[in-house]
Every structure is written in C-alpha cells, then in structure tokens.
N, C-alpha and C positions, 0 to 999 in steps of 0.2 A: 463551088460553095466553099467558101472561105475556113481555110483551117481552121479549128479552134484555139489548137498549140500552136506555139511558133516555136523552133529551135533553130541556134545556133551556137557555132564554135570561133574562140576565141585561141587560139591554141588550146590549155589545157583546163579550157574555161569555158562550162556550156551554162548556157543561158537560154531561159525554159521560161514564155512570157505566155499569162493566159489571153487567148486572142480573141474574146467576144464581147468588145467594146461596148458596141450595140446591146447587150443585155447585162453590162457592169461585170464581165466575165463573169457570171454566173454557170453552176457545174449541172450543163446538159450528159445526157448519156453519154454521146460524142467525146464529151471534152474528157468524163471520168475514165473511157476507155483510154484515151489515147494519154491520160496524166499517168494510168497503170503503165499500161503500153513500156513509155518513156521512163520510166523509175524503174522497173523489171531489166531494162535491158543493160541500167547500169553498173547490175550487180556482176556482168561479167565484162565491162568497159575498161579496160587498163591505159586507154588515155587520156579520157575526164579525172580530174583530179579531183577540180571544185563545180559547185553546182551555182547560178545565182537563180531564183525562183521570182518570180516578178509580173505585174499582171499592165494589160494595153489599154490609155484610155485613161477615163478619171477613176477606178477602180481597182484593188488587186483581183479580191473578189468577192462576188453579194452571196456567194452559198448559193444551196439547190436552189435551180430554177423553176421557180413554182409556176410561170406560166407553160415552160414546155407540161411541166408532171399535169397541169389543167385542162390543159388542149389535149395531151395525147396519154392520156392514165396511160395506156399498153405499154407505157414504156417505164420500164421498174430496174432500179438500182438492183444486184443480187446483192444479199448481204452475207457480211461474215468470207468464211474460204463453201469452197464449191464440195464437192461427191467426192469423196473419201480425206480432206481437208485438202486441198489440192486452189491455192490461191485463185483468184477470180479477178476480173475489175469492177470492182466494187468499193465503195464509198473506203469500208474499211481498209479494202486492200487498198487505196493506193498511201495510205498511212504507211502499214506492213511495210512498202517498197521504199518508203522516201525516207523507213529507218532502217529497212535490211543495206540498202544501197552505202555501197563503204566511203563512199565519197560526201565530205561536209556541202550541208548544204543552207543558204544563205537567203532566208526570204526577207528582199527590198518591197516593203510596204509604200504602193504608191499612193491606194486609197482608200476606199474602206475597205473591209479584212471581216462580214458579219459570216453567223455561222457556221457552211464552207471554208468559210476565206481561215476562220480566226483559224480553224482546225490547221490548215497547211502551214498558213505561221506557224503556230506551236507544234509543231510534226519537223517543222526547221530545226537547225543546231543554232540556229543566231538571226536573230528577227534585226532587220535596221529601217527606222519607219521615216516616211517625209508627214511635212509638217499639217499637209493634206486627210496621211492615215487615221481612222476610225476604227474601233475594231467595237466588238458585240456578239454575243449569242442571237441566231436568228429564233430557232425553236419553241424559246420559252414562251415567246408571244404570239406561239401558232398553238399552243395547246397540244405541246407533246415538249419532251424531257431537252432541258437545257444541254446532257451530255450526249454527244455524239460523236465518231471520228476520235477519239483518241482524246476526247475535250479535259476527263473526266480522270485521265493514267497524267498531260502531257504538264496544263495547266495549274496546280497545285503545285510541281516542282517549280515551276518558275516564275510565280509571284507570288506563292500563298496560299493555301487554306483559306484565311480570310479573305484575300483580294480576288483569290480563283472565286469565291461562294457569292460574292457580290455582283459577277461577274455572269453567271450561270444562276443565278436567281434569278435575278433584273432583266436582263435585258436590256440594259443601258448602256448607249455606246460608252465606249472610254474613247478619248481624247489624243493624241500621238503625246501630246505633254505627260498629260496624265500616265499612257503608257511608260513612259522612260522611268518617272516618278517610282513603277510600280516595278520596274525591273522588264515587263513582258518584252521593250526593246532594248536592243543595245545603246540606239543612239536617234537622233531627229534632225533629220536634213534639211536645205531649202529644195524643195521638186526639183527643181532644175542642179541640184547635186545629188539627189540620190543615188542614180547606176553608178557616178562616181566614186563614194564612198561605199560600194557594193564592191566597184574594180579592186578597188586599193588593196580593203578588208580580204579578199580574193588572192591580191597578190601579196599580199603577210603570209599567208598563210601557204601557198606555193615559196616558200623558200626552206621548209620542211623536206624533209624526204619524203616520196610517194608512199614507201610502207609504212612511214611516223603515222604519216598524216591517216593512212586508215585504217591502223590499228587501235589510234588513240580515238577515232569515234566510235570504232567495233568493241574498243575498253568502254568504255561511257557508258555504249549503251547497258550493256552489261552489270556496270555498277549501281547502275540505276533501280538494277530490277534484282538484285543481293542487297540483305539486309541482315549482313552480318560483316564486316570487317576482315576476317580474318583472309576472307574469302575473294572480298575485292583484292588484300593484298596479294593473297597467294597471283590471283588472274593477273594485276597488273607487273609482277614481275614476271612469271612468263612471259608474257609481254613483250616489255622491255629486254628480254634473254634473245629473243627473239629478231629482233633489231640490232641488236651489239653482235647476233652471230653471225646477222647478214652481212660485219662492216661499216654500216653506215653508219654507228656511234664513235669507232674510232674516225670516221673520215669527217666529223663535224670537228670532232675535238683538236684531229690536223690544219680543220680548215679556220678556227680561232686562231691556233698556235698561228699560224700565215697570212692572219688576217688578210683572207683571199674569204668567196662566197664558195662552199660546199660542192664536190661535182655528187652527189647523187643518183 
C-alpha cells in the first residue's frame, strides 16, 4: 500500500507531501493519523527548521475523503481531545499540532484546496499558490457548517471577516488570483515555479537564528490569542530578552558590522 504521506528532508527543510493523488489527496483516516504523527513529532525536532506542506498530483487536498466515509462508515475520525484532555489523531488534532510545532510551515498550494485542504492551508504560517490553485469550503454544500478545523479562527484573521464570511457561507471556489487579492496567499506562481518559490522563501527564513525563528512563531501564535496590547508587549520583551541573553543578537550585530553571514 502506498504511503499517503511522503516526507523528504533537504538539510533543515522538511517537505511534507500529501500522497493520495488518485483521490486528490483527500483526508483518509490513515492520512489524518500520519499528518498528526508528523506534526506532533516536530515539537521535539531540533534539526528541522522550516516545513513545506504540499500535495502530489493536481490537487493540494480535496478535504474529507467522502468515498471512504460512505464505503467504510465504521472508520470515524476522533473529535478534539481524547480522554483526560490528551491530544489524539483527529482532524482538529492536526491543526493543533501544526500550530504547536515550532517550525514555520509554508503551504505550497499546487491545486484545489477545499474543506480540510483549505483548513490545512489556513493553519500554515504562509501560503503560496500555483495558478492552478483554488480554495473553497466543502461542508457548507453538504448540509453541514462551513466552520471546521479552525477555519472560523484563522480565516477572519487572514482575510478579514467579510471575505471569510463569503467563503464560509457560500462554498464558492476562490481562484488563485482572487486569493492573492484578498491576502489569502502571499504570492501566485506558475505551476512549474511553485516548488522553487517555496524553497526560496524557506532559504530566506534560514538566514535567521534557530531560536529566533522558533520564538517568532511562538510569539505570533500567542499574540493572536491575546486581546491586550500591554500583555503582548510584555510577551515580546521576554522573548527578545531570551534571544539577547543567548548571545544571538550580539552575533547578529557583529556580523552586520563585519559585512558577513552571522554564525548562529
């Protein structure tokens, strides 16, 4: 049986590829389990600094595998947390693991990203799109709520409430150009150039220190959940102090002065 998730490592960059092209990389029970395992393991991974998430074939991710659900109704995804609040390999669990892992995640959206696929892209730190990418909400057209897998949390923060509401209420597909217009994605590339665009962005991130990059993601995550400027300023001060105490800032300044690459 083909592994539904392909992991490749290129130095400090991990490439995570959804590998069910015959099903448009739809989320099967096994794929959900492997995604959860992968992002959970990254919490303790000190060698990986940046993650690129993409799909094999013509789709990024078509969302829930409805065919599996209809043919095998006994296969159900756990919901949320397990007993005693212990995380488990659920749809929501993937989103939690993506946000808790310290590595920035670049979603290289190569094709359709619907339902759970849109949620995976939204939970990433940065989204890059191919001209073939489309985005949409699948469940609203199936009689369920359009809010799933953190979409009601992330999407309004990314594109604003009005655009998010339109996407979630209608289920209408959003083209790559429209996604760029509403800031759902940072850039749009020709299909053959998408991988290189993700690589170039990851390389730019790697110019920072390992601790600085991880702490930036951690601080951004927490700041998004704090509606208090003073608390955010205090959080930023503590984080900067940690990086400065580790000697990273001093090395960065010295490297700038010497016109050389910093030795983090």
